[in-house]
C-alpha positions, 0 to 999 in steps of 0.5 A, spaced: 512 469 474 504 470 476 501 464 477 495 468 475 492 475 472 486 478 471 482 485 469 478 488 476 471 490 472 468 496 477 460 493 480 455 498 478 454 505 481 451 511 482 452 516 476 460 518 477 460 525 480 465 530 476 471 527 482 470 519 480 471 521 472 477 526 473 483 526 475 482 533 478 487 538 479 488 538 487 494 538 492 497 531 491 503 526 493 503 521 496 509 521 500 510 528 504 508 527 511 503 520 509 510 517 508 513 517 516 511 511 519 512 510 527 517 503 527 518 502 536 524 497 536 520 492 540 514 491 536 514 493 531 502 474 462 497 475 460 491 470 459 486 470 453 479 472 454 478 465 453 482 463 459 481 468 464 473 466 462 474 459 464 478 460 469 473 465 474 466 460 470 470 454 474 471 459 482 464 461 481 461 454 482 467 454 488 465 455 496 470 460 498 476 460 502 475 459 509 479 462 515 485 458 515 485 454 522 491 458 525 490 465 521 486 469 527 481 475 526 483 481 524 490 485 522 494 480 519 500 485 520 501 483 527 509 479 527 512 486 523 518 485 526 524 490 529 530 492 524 536 489 527 541 495 525 539 501 530 541 498 535 547 492 533 550 497 529 548 504 530 547 503 537 540 507 537 534 506 541 530 501 541 525 506 541 526 509 533 522 513 528 523 511 521 521 517 516 520 519 508 518 525 509 523 530 510 522 536 505 529 537 504 533 530 505 531 524 500 530 518 502 529 515 509 532 517 515 532 514 521 530 517 529 530 516 535 525 521 539 530 527 544 525 528 551 518 527 550 518 525 543 522 530 540 523 527 532 526 535 530 532 535 536 531 528 535 538 523 534 537 522 527 541 517 522 541 516 513 545 510 510 549 512 504 545 508 499 537 509 502 537 515 497 538 510 491 530 511 490 530 518 489 524 523 495 520 515 497 514 514 500 510 509 502 515 503 508 513 496 511 517 492 515 516 484 515 518 478 521 524 480 520 525 486 520 525 488 513 523 495 510 521 495 505 519 503 501 517 505 495 519 511 491 515 517 491 515 523 486 515 530 488 515 536 485 520 536 480 521 528 477 529 528 477 531 525 482 523 521 481 524 517 473 518 515 471 521 510 469 524 508 476 518 508 479 516 501 480 521 498 483 521 497 490 526 497 495 529 493 502 533 495 506 536 489 510 534 487 517 542 486 519 546 491 515 542 496 515 543 497 506 538 498 502 536 495 495 533 493 489 528 488 491 525 488 486 522 491 479 515 491 477 513 489 470 506 495 468 504 493 464 504 499 461 511 504 460 509 511 464 504 516 461 507 523 461 499 523 465 503 520 471 508 519 473 506 515 479 509 507 480 507 503 487 503 507 491 502 502 497 505 497 501 502 492 504 505 486 509 501 479 510 504 475 517 500 468 513 503 468 507 509 473 507 507 476 503 508 485 501 501 486 496 503 493 493 499 497 489 501 501 482 498 505 476 504 505 472 501 507 465 493 509 466 491 515 464 486 519 465 482 516 460 485 508 461 485 505 467 492 499 467 494 498 473 495 492 478 496 489 484 501 483 485 501 479 491 509 478 492 513 473 495 517 475 500 523 470 500 525 469 493 523 476 491 517 474 486 510 476 484 507 469 486 499 473 483 497 478 480 491 483 480 489 487 473 486 494 470 486 496 477 487 504 480 488 502 488 491 505 491 491 505 500 491 496 501 492 492 507 490 484 508 484 482 514 482 476 517 475 477 517 470 470 521 467 468 514 476 469 510 482 472 509 481 479 504 485 483 502 482 490 502 485 497 497 481 504 496 480 506 488 485 511 486 480 516 482 474 515 486 472 515 493 470 507 493 473 502 498 473 495 494 476 488 497 477 481 494 477 474 497 484 471 498 487 463 499 490 458 503 496 461 498 495 468 500 493 468 491 486 473 490 481 468 489 473 470 485 472 479 484 472 484 488 466 487 493 465 494 495 465 495 502 465 503 503 464 509 500 467 515 504 463 521 505 468 527 507 472 531 503 478 529 502 476 521 500 482 518 496 483 512 501 491 513 499 491 508 507 487 502 509 490 500 516 486 495 522 485 496 529 487 492 535 479 494 536 478 491 528 476 497 525 478 499 519 482 506 520 483 510 513 486 517 510 483 520 504 486 526 500 485 528 493 488 525 488 490 526 480 496 522 478 500 529 478 505 532 482 502 538 486 505 539 492 500 535 499 500 538 505 498 533 511 493 538 512 489 537 507 486 530 508 480 526 512 481 521 517 475 515 518 474 510 522 470 504 520 466 497 523 464 492 522 456 490 523 456 482 523 447 482 523 448 486 516 455 484 515 456 492 512 463 497 515 459 501 518 462 509 517 463 511 525 467 518 523 467 523 522 
C-alpha cells in the first residue's frame, strides 16, 4: 500500500489562457513517433483532510532532503542496462532499437538498423506477447535491462480499452516475454471525455524506482490524475501524489537535492517536487519553467550529459485526434546557479 497520498494544488499563476483552461481539439495521441526510443545494447488510501494537514505541517518544520552522499548531481537514469534476450536468444547485434511508433503494427517492435542506421530496411522482431497491451507508447529500461511500457490508444479504442489504460507492462530482460507488471489504482474510472491512463514513465537509478504519471478518470473540469512511485523489486506502489494531471516526467539530482520534474497535461508549465532518501515525495511542488512556443504541453522531459533539461512539447487535449511527429516544439533549458532558475535557451 502507498505510504502517503497527497493532492497537488498549483501555486497562483497569471490569468489562464484558453489553452490553459480547456482541453482543445488538437492533434495529440501520445504514442506515434514519440514512442520511438533508441536503446543501444551496450549502454543502455485516501487520507482524511485532517491527516494531510497535519502531515504537511510537520514537513514544513523540517529541512528539505539533501542529496545523499552516494548520489551524483545530474541525470539519474545512466545505469540503464542492456536487455539480454536480443543477443542471447535472437542473435541480434548489440545495437538495436525498440519502437512503438509503427503505425500499422500494434505493440512493441525490435529493430536492428541496417547500413547507415536505416530502420526501414533493418532486421525486425516482435515476440507474440508484445501485442497484449494493444498499441503502446512510452517505455523505459531499468538497470537489469527489463523494459517497462505503457498502452497508448490511437484512432480506435477497440485495441486499447480505457479500463486497461492504467496497466504497466514489463518485457523480461532474459526471456523477452511481455507480461502485466502492475494495474495502477485510479481515483476514478475512465471518463468518456478522456481515453487516456498512463502518459509517462521515468526510472531513477539511485532508488531503483519507476515514476509513472496517469490521467485516468480526469475530465474537463476535474483533475484526478496521479503520479506513482513504484518499487521495481516488488512491483508495488510505495508512494503516490494525487489530483495532478502530469505529462512528461524525469528525476534529476540538483546539488541541493533530488527532485522529480513533471509537466502539466493542461498548461505549458513544468513543476518539480523534492524526493527523499527513499524516493518518496516530500513537500509541495514548485513551478520550474513555462514553455514559450507553439506546441507547449510538456510531453517528454529528459536531462542530458550537460545537465540541460530537454523538453518536447506537443498539443494535447485528452482526445484520440491523430498526431504527427512534426507537430512538436523541442525546448532546451539550462540551470542558472546564481538565480536558481531554469532558463529557456531554445527555441
